[in-house]
PAKOL-894876 format. One record per residue (C-alpha): residue in three letters; z negated, y negated, x negated. Coordinates in steps of 0.25 Angstrom, whole numbers. Layout:
BEGIN
node r ALA w Z v Y u X
...
//
This chain:
BEGIN
node r MET w -184 v -527 u -205
node r SER w -175 v -539 u -208
node r LEU w -181 v -553 u -209
node r TRP w -172 v -557 u -197
node r ARG w -178 v -546 u -189
node r GLN w -192 v -550 u -192
node r GLN w -189 v -564 u -188
node r GLN w -183 v -560 u -175
node r GLU w -195 v -551 u -171
node r SER w -205 v -562 u -175
node r ARG w -197 v -572 u -167
node r LEU w -197 v -563 u -155
node r LYS w -212 v -560 u -157
node r SER w -216 v -574 u -157
node r ALA w -207 v -577 u -145
node r GLU w -214 v -566 u -137
node r PRO w -223 v -571 u -125
node r LEU w -237 v -572 u -128
node r ALA w -240 v -562 u -116
node r ALA w -232 v -552 u -123
node r ARG w -238 v -554 u -137
node r MET w -252 v -553 u -132
node r ARG w -250 v -539 u -125
node r PRO w -260 v -529 u -130
node r ARG w -254 v -521 u -141
node r THR w -262 v -508 u -140
node r LEU w -267 v -499 u -129
node r ASP w -281 v -502 u -134
node r GLU w -279 v -517 u -133
node r PHE w -273 v -516 u -119
node r SER w -284 v -506 u -114
node r GLY w -294 v -518 u -114
node r GLN w -286 v -524 u -103
node r THR w -285 v -513 u -93
node r HIS w -295 v -502 u -88
node r PHE w -286 v -490 u -88
node r LEU w -282 v -490 u -102
node r GLY w -296 v -489 u -108
node r PRO w -301 v -476 u -115
node r GLY w -302 v -464 u -106
node r LYS w -293 v -471 u -95
node r LEU w -281 v -464 u -90
node r LEU w -270 v -472 u -96
node r ARG w -277 v -471 u -110
node r ARG w -278 v -456 u -108
node r MET w -264 v -455 u -105
node r LEU w -260 v -463 u -117
node r GLU w -269 v -455 u -127
node r ALA w -264 v -442 u -122
node r ASP w -249 v -447 u -123
node r GLN w -248 v -443 u -108
node r ILE w -244 v -456 u -102
node r THR w -237 v -454 u -88
node r SER w -230 v -464 u -80
node r VAL w -239 v -475 u -75
node r LEU w -239 v -487 u -66
node r PHE w -245 v -500 u -70
node r TYR w -249 v -508 u -58
node r GLY w -255 v -522 u -58
node r PRO w -253 v -537 u -59
node r PRO w -244 v -544 u -69
node r GLY w -249 v -547 u -83
node r THR w -259 v -536 u -84
node r GLY w -252 v -527 u -95
node r LYS w -244 v -517 u -88
node r THR w -231 v -519 u -97
node r THR w -240 v -520 u -109
node r LEU w -247 v -507 u -107
node r ALA w -234 v -500 u -104
node r ARG w -229 v -505 u -118
node r LEU w -242 v -501 u -124
node r ILE w -241 v -487 u -118
node r ALA w -227 v -485 u -123
node r LEU w -231 v -489 u -137
node r HIS w -243 v -480 u -137
node r THR w -235 v -468 u -132
node r GLN w -224 v -471 u -142
node r ARG w -214 v -470 u -130
node r HIS w -201 v -478 u -128
node r PHE w -204 v -490 u -119
node r GLU w -194 v -495 u -108
node r HIS w -197 v -507 u -100
node r GLY w -191 v -511 u -86
node r ASN w -194 v -520 u -75
node r ALA w -191 v -514 u -61
node r ALA w -186 v -528 u -56
node r ALA w -175 v -529 u -67
node r ILE w -170 v -515 u -69
node r GLY w -163 v -505 u -60
node r VAL w -161 v -490 u -58
node r ALA w -150 v -490 u -69
node r ASP w -160 v -496 u -79
node r VAL w -171 v -486 u -76
node r ARG w -161 v -474 u -77
node r ALA w -157 v -480 u -91
node r VAL w -172 v -480 u -95
node r LEU w -174 v -466 u -90
node r GLU w -161 v -461 u -97
node r GLY w -166 v -467 u -110
node r ALA w -179 v -461 u -109
node r LYS w -173 v -447 u -107
node r LYS w -165 v -448 u -120
node r ARG w -176 v -454 u -128
node r LEU w -185 v -442 u -124
node r GLU w -174 v -432 u -126
node r GLN w -169 v -437 u -140
node r ASP w -182 v -443 u -146
node r GLY w -193 v -437 u -138
node r VAL w -198 v -452 u -135
node r ARG w -203 v -454 u -121
node r THR w -201 v -467 u -113
node r ILE w -210 v -476 u -106
node r PHE w -203 v -484 u -95
node r PHE w -211 v -496 u -91
node r LEU w -206 v -501 u -77
node r ASP w -212 v -515 u -73
node r GLU w -212 v -519 u -59
node r ILE w -209 v -505 u -55
node r HIS w -212 v -508 u -40
node r ARG w -199 v -516 u -40
node r PHE w -191 v -503 u -41
node r ASN w -189 v -497 u -27
node r ARG w -192 v -483 u -24
node r ALA w -178 v -478 u -27
node r GLN w -178 v -485 u -41
node r GLN w -192 v -479 u -44
node r ASP w -187 v -465 u -41
node r VAL w -178 v -466 u -52
node r LEU w -190 v -465 u -62
node r LEU w -196 v -453 u -55
node r GLY w -189 v -442 u -61
node r ASP w -190 v -446 u -76
node r VAL w -205 v -450 u -74
node r GLU w -207 v -436 u -68
node r ARG w -201 v -429 u -80
node r GLY w -208 v -438 u -90
node r ILE w -195 v -444 u -95
node r ILE w -201 v -458 u -94
node r THR w -215 v -463 u -93
node r LEU w -215 v -474 u -82
node r ILE w -224 v -486 u -83
node r GLY w -222 v -494 u -70
node r ALA w -228 v -507 u -69
node r THR w -230 v -514 u -55
node r THR w -238 v -525 u -49
node r GLU w -238 v -518 u -36
node r ASN w -246 v -506 u -31
node r PRO w -238 v -494 u -36
node r TYR w -243 v -486 u -25
node r PHE w -235 v -494 u -16
node r ALA w -224 v -500 u -25
node r VAL w -220 v -488 u -33
node r ASN w -214 v -475 u -29
node r SER w -225 v -465 u -26
node r ALA w -218 v -454 u -34
node r LEU w -219 v -463 u -46
node r VAL w -233 v -467 u -43
node r SER w -237 v -452 u -42
node r ARG w -231 v -450 u -56
node r SER w -238 v -461 u -62
node r ALA w -252 v -466 u -66
node r VAL w -255 v -480 u -60
node r PHE w -263 v -490 u -67
node r GLN w -267 v -503 u -61
node r PHE w -268 v -516 u -70
node r GLN w -278 v -527 u -66
node r ALA w -276 v -542 u -68
node r LEU w -283 v -547 u -80
node r SER w -296 v -554 u -78
node r GLU w -297 v -569 u -82
node r PRO w -306 v -565 u -94
node r ASP w -296 v -555 u -99
node r ILE w -285 v -566 u -98
node r THR w -293 v -576 u -105
node r ALA w -296 v -566 u -116
node r LEU w -281 v -563 u -117
node r LEU w -278 v -578 u -118
node r ARG w -288 v -580 u -129
node r ARG w -282 v -568 u -137
node r ALA w -268 v -574 u -136
node r VAL w -273 v -588 u -141
node r ALA w -281 v -582 u -153
node r ASP w -271 v -571 u -157
node r PRO w -263 v -575 u -169
node r GLU w -252 v -565 u -169
node r ARG w -249 v -563 u -154
node r GLY w -255 v -576 u -148
node r TYR w -258 v -590 u -152
node r GLY w -269 v -589 u -163
node r LYS w -260 v -594 u -174
node r ALA w -257 v -607 u -165
node r GLY w -272 v -609 u -164
node r ALA w -271 v -611 u -149
node r LEU w -283 v -615 u -141
node r LEU w -285 v -610 u -127
node r ASP w -296 v -618 u -119
node r ASP w -306 v -609 u -110
node r ASP w -302 v -616 u -97
node r ALA w -287 v -614 u -100
node r ALA w -289 v -599 u -103
node r ALA w -297 v -598 u -90
node r LEU w -285 v -605 u -82
node r LEU w -275 v -596 u -88
node r ALA w -283 v -584 u -85
node r MET w -285 v -588 u -71
node r ARG w -271 v -592 u -68
node r CYS w -264 v -580 u -74
node r ASP w -271 v -571 u -63
node r GLY w -274 v -559 u -72
node r ASP w -259 v -559 u -78
node r ALA w -261 v -559 u -94
node r ARG w -246 v -562 u -96
node r LYS w -247 v -574 u -87
node r ALA w -259 v -579 u -95
node r LEU w -253 v -577 u -108
node r SER w -240 v -584 u -104
node r ALA w -247 v -596 u -99
node r LEU w -255 v -596 u -113
node r GLU w -242 v -596 u -120
node r VAL w -236 v -607 u -112
node r ALA w -249 v -615 u -115
node r VAL w -248 v -613 u -130
node r LEU w -233 v -615 u -132
node r SER w -234 v -628 u -123
node r GLU w -244 v -633 u -133
node r LYS w -236 v -630 u -145
node r GLY w -235 v -645 u -149
node r SER w -250 v -645 u -152
node r GLN w -255 v -640 u -165
node r VAL w -265 v -631 u -158
node r PRO w -261 v -626 u -144
node r HIS w -272 v -630 u -135
node r ILE w -272 v -623 u -121
node r THR w -281 v -632 u -112
node r LEU w -283 v -630 u -97
node r ALA w -272 v -640 u -94
node r VAL w -262 v -633 u -103
node r ALA w -266 v -620 u -97
node r GLU w -264 v -625 u -83
node r GLU w -250 v -630 u -87
node r SER w -246 v -616 u -93
node r ILE w -248 v -607 u -82
node r GLN w -243 v -607 u -68
node r GLN w -252 v -607 u -56
node r LYS w -255 v -592 u -54
node r ALA w -247 v -584 u -45
node r LEU w -255 v -574 u -36
node r VAL w -251 v -560 u -38
node r TYR w -249 v -556 u -23
node r ASP w -240 v -546 u -17
node r LYS w -239 v -548 u -2
node r GLY w -237 v -534 u 1
node r GLY w -245 v -527 u -10
node r ASP w -259 v -526 u -16
node r GLN w -262 v -541 u -18
node r HIS w -259 v -543 u -3
node r HIS w -267 v -532 u 2
node r ASP w -279 v -535 u -8
node r ALA w -279 v -550 u -4
node r ILE w -280 v -548 u 11
node r SER w -290 v -537 u 9
node r ALA w -299 v -546 u 1
node r PHE w -297 v -557 u 11
node r ILE w -301 v -548 u 23
node r LYS w -313 v -542 u 16
node r SER w -318 v -556 u 12
node r VAL w -318 v -560 u 26
node r ARG w -324 v -548 u 30
node r GLY w -335 v -550 u 20
node r SER w -338 v -564 u 24
node r ASP w -333 v -570 u 11
node r PRO w -325 v -583 u 15
node r ASP w -323 v -587 u 1
node r ALA w -317 v -574 u -3
node r ALA w -309 v -573 u 9
node r ILE w -303 v -587 u 7
node r TYR w -299 v -584 u -7
node r TRP w -291 v -572 u -3
node r LEU w -285 v -580 u 8
node r ALA w -281 v -590 u -2
node r ARG w -276 v -579 u -12
node r MET w -267 v -574 u -1
node r LEU w -262 v -587 u 4
node r GLU w -259 v -592 u -10
node r ALA w -251 v -579 u -13
node r GLY w -242 v -581 u -1
node r GLU w -248 v -571 u 9
node r ASP w -244 v -573 u 23
node r PRO w -254 v -581 u 30
node r LEU w -251 v -574 u 43
node r PHE w -255 v -560 u 36
node r ILE w -268 v -566 u 33
node r ALA w -270 v -572 u 47
node r ARG w -268 v -558 u 53
node r ARG w -278 v -552 u 43
node r ILE w -288 v -562 u 48
node r ALA w -285 v -559 u 62
node r ILE w -288 v -544 u 59
node r LEU w -301 v -546 u 51
node r ALA w -306 v -556 u 62
node r SER w -307 v -544 u 71
node r GLU w -309 v -533 u 61
node r ASP w -320 v -540 u 53
node r ILE w -326 v -551 u 62
node r GLY w -324 v -545 u 76
node r ASN w -334 v -549 u 86
node r ALA w -344 v -554 u 76
node r ASP w -336 v -567 u 78
node r PRO w -326 v -566 u 89
node r ARG w -321 v -580 u 85
node r GLY w -315 v -573 u 73
node r ILE w -303 v -567 u 79
node r SER w -300 v -580 u 86
node r VAL w -300 v -587 u 73
node r ALA w -291 v -577 u 67
node r ALA w -282 v -578 u 79
node r ALA w -281 v -593 u 77
node r CYS w -279 v -591 u 62
node r TYR w -267 v -582 u 64
node r ASP w -261 v -591 u 74
node r ILE w -263 v -604 u 66
node r VAL w -257 v -597 u 53
node r HIS w -245 v -592 u 61
node r ARG w -243 v -606 u 66
node r ILE w -245 v -615 u 54
node r GLY w -242 v -606 u 42
node r MET w -246 v -610 u 28
node r PRO w -251 v -618 u 21
node r GLU w -260 v -623 u 32
node r ALA w -263 v -609 u 37
node r ARG w -272 v -607 u 25
node r ILE w -282 v -616 u 32
node r THR w -282 v -608 u 45
node r LEU w -283 v -594 u 37
node r ALA w -295 v -600 u 29
node r GLN w -302 v -604 u 41
node r ALA w -300 v -591 u 48
node r THR w -304 v -583 u 35
node r THR w -317 v -591 u 33
node r TYR w -321 v -590 u 47
node r LEU w -319 v -575 u 48
node r ALA w -326 v -573 u 34
node r CYS w -338 v -581 u 39
node r ALA w -339 v -574 u 53
node r PRO w -348 v -562 u 56
node r LYS w -341 v -549 u 54
node r SER w -340 v -537 u 63
node r ASN w -330 v -525 u 62
node r ALA w -335 v -519 u 75
node r ALA w -323 v -521 u 83
node r TYR w -314 v -516 u 72
node r ALA w -323 v -504 u 70
node r ALA w -323 v -501 u 86
node r ILE w -308 v -501 u 88
node r ASN w -306 v -492 u 75
node r GLU w -316 v -482 u 80
node r ALA w -311 v -482 u 94
node r LEU w -296 v -480 u 90
node r ALA w -301 v -469 u 81
node r ASP w -307 v -462 u 93
node r VAL w -295 v -464 u 102
node r LYS w -286 v -458 u 91
node r ASN w -295 v -447 u 86
node r ASN w -304 v -443 u 98
node r ARG w -303 v -438 u 112
node r THR w -297 v -448 u 121
node r ILE w -308 v -454 u 131
node r THR w -304 v -454 u 145
node r VAL w -306 v -467 u 153
node r PRO w -318 v -465 u 162
node r LYS w -314 v -465 u 177
node r HIS w -322 v -477 u 180
node r LEU w -314 v -485 u 170
node r ARG w -300 v -481 u 174
node r SER w -290 v -489 u 181
node r VAL w -291 v -490 u 196
node r THR w -281 v -482 u 203
node r PHE w -278 v -482 u 218
node r GLU w -268 v -476 u 228
node r ALA w -256 v -485 u 233
node r GLY w -260 v -493 u 245
node r ALA w -275 v -492 u 242
node r LYS w -284 v -503 u 238
node r LYS w -286 v -503 u 223
node r PRO w -301 v -500 u 220
node r ASP w -309 v -511 u 213
node r LYS w -313 v -501 u 202
node r ALA w -313 v -487 u 197
node r PRO w -324 v -478 u 203
node r GLY w -336 v -479 u 195
node r TYR w -332 v -492 u 187
node r GLN w -343 v -503 u 187
node r TYR w -338 v -517 u 186
node r ALA w -346 v -524 u 174
node r HIS w -345 v -538 u 181
node r ASP w -353 v -532 u 193
node r ASP w -365 v -532 u 184
node r PRO w -373 v -545 u 181
node r ARG w -372 v -542 u 166
node r GLY w -357 v -539 u 167
node r TYR w -360 v -525 u 162
node r VAL w -362 v -511 u 168
node r ASP w -366 v -499 u 160
node r GLN w -353 v -491 u 161
node r ASP w -346 v -481 u 153
node r TYR w -333 v -487 u 148
node r LEU w -328 v -476 u 138
node r GLY w -333 v -462 u 142
node r VAL w -339 v -459 u 129
node r ASP w -351 v -464 u 121
node r LYS w -345 v -471 u 110
node r ALA w -347 v -485 u 103
node r TYR w -336 v -492 u 96
node r TYR w -340 v -506 u 95
node r LEU w -352 v -509 u 87
node r PRO w -355 v -524 u 86
node r VAL w -362 v -529 u 74
node r ASP w -374 v -538 u 73
node r ARG w -366 v -550 u 68
node r GLY w -360 v -562 u 74
node r TYR w -356 v -562 u 88
node r GLU w -355 v -547 u 88
node r LYS w -370 v -546 u 88
node r HIS w -370 v -553 u 102
node r MET w -360 v -542 u 107
node r LYS w -369 v -531 u 101
node r ALA w -381 v -537 u 108
node r TYR w -373 v -538 u 121
node r LEU w -369 v -523 u 121
node r GLU w -383 v -519 u 118
node r TRP w -388 v -527 u 130
node r LEU w -378 v -520 u 139
node r LYS w -384 v -507 u 134
node r GLY w -398 v -512 u 138
node r GLY w -402 v -519 u 125
node r PRO w -409 v -533 u 125
node r ALA w -401 v -545 u 131
node r PRO w -392 v -552 u 120
node r ALA w -396 v -565 u 114
node r ALA w -389 v -577 u 120
node r GLN w -377 v -582 u 112
//
């Protein structure tokens, strides 16, 4: 290699971003970062048998999807093509496929086609890949931050193994930053850079599990201190080297559904602190406050019910106020309703009752309305009778109750619980059936 070529490659290598330089270089080095590449796991078995099929990598940004695709190509000694679905079209894909065919026919070399953000291709664009994936002309590695079972053509999903990546933990990010600071070849070991513990903790927290973001922030911090003989990354330097974290949140995808699920289950579980956190998470990510208010209204009946009948009034007022005033003030109303319902006694008796009754109406024999409960009929010109024959008017009894059949079959749907106000309703129903008099409220 000429001296000029060596100088050029050295210059390019030194200009390579830290996040790229610190990528794992071997599968063994990478396997410590993910659960599905360890010994005996499916992907490792596929690679060891040299039987890698098309795969889909699904997970948040900065978790190693692109890096693992490149490592797979190196390990299998296959030609590697890299495309981003946001930047290429069908013509580009067809060119990749044609090149893969020629390479296989002329040199016997197979091709891995790594398509980042594959969810950005529409169904017709994804269909272009199907034939060559099916015939083994290419091995497709698709990467996406969206759930592939919803965002990727089902035909492609069925022909691929799906592997889910998780956001890196804060200790993992901190360890990665420490390695980057100490590594003399790929990192800043030769510069003698110092990284304070609180600075490392801040970068690990702010990057939200994204290794690329953490390393980019570290690079900014070190290079901004290049005037110093020894770059010293303090908490203040780290604070200025990374943006306030942007929440990963897709309003129609997994994060949306997971966050509202956690919110509802926290209210149901009577944990106001967790409920408030998930509420804040959704609001900060730009969730529609009316969507949250609607869910609050639903859970007020589903999970609190008659254990605290005021809950539904609180929820109705919350929805009305949120609708009228909007954000940012609506956050206060949402917080009030959330904490009230989280601290309220819980009952799903009304929810269970209507579900069971609907199931009976739908699946079982229809119950005929008893004669004494039917609408009163009379002939034209005749005086309308006060009540149907056999019907007993509840208000004629001093208790406001008469023992009368209102359904025609022996069936109990509403089973009140011994919590909150509903325990008084239960005591009242038992009294009507001959039980002890309910306690004064």
